[in-house]
C-alpha positions in Angstrom: 32.7 -51.1 10.2 30.4 -52.4 8.2 28.2 -49.9 9.0 30.8 -47.1 8.3 32.2 -48.8 5.3 27.9 -48.8 4.1 27.1 -45.4 4.9 30.8 -44.8 2.4 29.7 -46.4 -0.5 26.2 -44.6 0.1 27.4 -42.1 0.7 29.9 -42.6 -2.6 27.0 -43.5 -4.8 24.5 -40.6 -4.1 27.2 -38.0 -4.6 27.4 -39.9 -8.2 24.2 -39.6 -8.7 24.2 -36.0 -7.8 26.5 -35.2 -10.7 24.9 -37.6 -13.1 21.9 -34.2 -13.2 24.7 -31.5 -14.1 23.7 -31.6 -18.8 27.2 -30.3 -19.6 25.8 -29.8 -23.2 22.5 -27.7 -21.5 22.4 -23.9 -21.2 21.7 -22.0 -18.3 18.1 -20.4 -18.3 17.6 -17.6 -20.7 17.1 -14.3 -18.8 17.1 -12.2 -21.3 14.2 -12.6 -24.3 13.7 -10.6 -27.9 9.9 -10.2 -27.7 10.7 -6.1 -29.6 6.8 -4.5 -29.4 4.6 -7.4 -29.5 3.7 -7.2 -25.3 2.8 -4.2 -25.2 0.4 -4.0 -28.3 -3.3 -3.0 -28.2 -6.1 -5.5 -26.7 -2.7 -7.4 -24.8 -3.3 -8.1 -20.8 -0.9 -7.4 -17.8 -1.0 -9.1 -14.5 1.1 -9.3 -11.7 2.3 -6.0 -9.3 5.4 -5.1 -7.1 6.2 -8.0 -4.9 8.2 -5.5 -2.5 8.5 -2.0 -2.3 10.7 -0.4 0.1 9.8 3.8 0.9 10.3 5.9 3.1 8.3 8.3 4.8 10.0 12.0 5.4 7.3 13.3 8.1 7.6 10.5 10.4 11.1 9.2 9.3 9.4 6.1 8.6 10.1 2.7 6.9 7.2 0.8 4.6 6.4 -2.4 3.1 4.1 -2.3 0.5 2.6 -5.1 -2.1 1.0 -3.9 -4.9 -0.9 -7.1 -7.3 -2.8 -5.3 -10.4 -4.6 -5.8 -13.4 -4.1 -4.2 -17.2 -5.5 -3.9 -20.3 -3.8 -2.6 -23.4 -6.1 0.0 -24.5 -4.1 0.9 -28.1 -0.2 0.1 -28.5 2.4 1.7 -25.9 -0.7 3.2 -23.0 -2.1 0.4 -20.6 -5.3 1.2 -17.9 -5.9 -1.1 -14.9 -6.7 -1.7 -11.3 -4.2 -2.0 -8.5 -4.7 -3.4 -5.0 -2.4 -1.8 -2.4 -1.6 -3.7 1.0 0.9 -2.3 3.2 3.3 -2.1 6.8 4.9 0.6 7.9 7.0 0.9 10.8 7.2 4.2 13.0 10.0 4.4 16.0 8.6 4.6 18.9 5.0 3.7 17.7 2.7 0.2 16.7 3.0 -0.9 13.3 0.4 0.5 10.3 -1.8 -1.7 8.1 -2.6 -0.3 4.7 -5.1 -0.7 2.2 -5.6 0.5 -0.9 -7.4 0.7 -4.9 -6.0 2.1 -6.9 -6.5 2.7 -10.8 -3.8 3.2 -12.8 -2.5 4.2 -15.8 0.6 3.0 -17.5 2.5 4.0 -20.5 5.4 2.3 -22.1 8.3 5.0 -24.3 8.9 4.3 -27.6 12.1 5.8 -27.3 15.0 4.0 -25.4 12.9 0.6 -26.6 15.3 -2.3 -27.8 14.4 -6.1 -28.2 14.3 -6.8 -24.5 13.5 -3.7 -22.2 11.2 -1.2 -22.2 11.1 1.9 -19.7 7.5 3.5 -18.6 6.1 5.9 -17.1 2.9 5.7 -14.5 0.3 7.7 -12.5 -2.3 6.3 -10.6 -5.2 7.9 -8.0 -7.7 6.3 -5.2 -8.4 6.0 -2.0 -6.0 4.5 0.2 -7.3 3.8 3.7 -4.9 2.3 7.2 -5.5 1.2 10.9 -4.6 4.0 12.1 -7.7 5.5 11.1 -11.1 4.8 10.0 -11.5 6.4 7.3 -10.0 6.3 3.8 -8.4 9.7 2.3 -7.4 9.9 -1.1 -3.8 8.5 -3.2 -1.5 9.4 -5.9 1.9 8.2 -6.8 3.5 8.7 -10.1 6.7 6.2 -11.1 8.7 6.2 -13.4 10.6 2.2 -14.1 12.0 -0.1 -16.5 10.9 -3.7 -18.2 13.5 -6.3 -18.6 12.1 -10.0 -20.6 13.2 -12.2 -19.2 10.8 -14.7 -21.8 7.8 -13.6 -24.4 5.0 -13.3 -21.8 7.3 -12.3 -18.5 9.2 -9.0 -17.3 11.1 -7.8 -14.1 10.7 -4.6 -13.5 12.3 -1.8 -11.8 10.5 1.7 -10.3 11.3 5.1 -8.6 8.1 6.6 -7.9 6.7 9.7 -5.6 3.3 9.2 -3.8 0.9 11.8 -2.3 -1.6 11.1 -0.1 -3.9 14.2 1.4 -3.9 15.0 4.9 -6.8 12.3 7.4 -9.2 15.0 8.6 -9.4 12.7 11.8 -5.5 12.2 12.3 -3.9 14.7 10.1 -1.5 11.8 9.2 -0.8 11.9 5.5 1.7 8.8 3.5 4.2 11.2 1.7 7.5 10.4 0.4 9.5 8.1 -2.3 9.7 4.7 -2.8 11.4 1.9 -4.7 9.5 -1.0 -5.9 10.4 -4.3 -6.9 7.8 -7.0 -9.7 7.0 -8.7 -12.3 4.8 -8.8 -15.0 3.1 -11.3 -17.0 2.0 -10.0 -20.6 -1.4 -12.2 -22.1 -2.0 -11.3 -25.2 -5.6 -10.6 -25.6 -7.3 -12.1 -28.9 -6.1 -10.3 -32.5 -3.1 -10.9 -31.4 -2.2 -14.6 -31.1 
């Protein structure tokens, strides 16, 4: 009986401590930051990428998951250039999974039209080389995306993208990766020396 009472008292004490950690005066974490155009100024850096991309291939009726880390530099206000690395997995019905890779330089432009203090629309183009476990050689890859960046702090934005990716058919296998993709990612905007 003593063990039951002691356990009940210990449980009530722990429960009381857990409620004591909540300060009702404390505000929830911010979901937006009014940054204006400061993150997309000339001389700033951008680091981040897509943490997940779901895609549909019209040719093979397959789905894929892609990780795309990237880094870039703002040559002028609203215009960044950089390099991305692509690592992906594609599941094809009745076949083995296909791992893919790529190196793609990119250009990204943030549209001043429609910009708010907390968000920006952007367009992006990329072109590079890609390969996969399905074939032994690399092929040409190009893509176009439209996106929306919502700033949750002065230097961090969550992004949603919608785009089209094309790769030239592999000479040996005749395989090509072409289709629409939706992505969700994040970017960290680092101020350059002149903008600190």
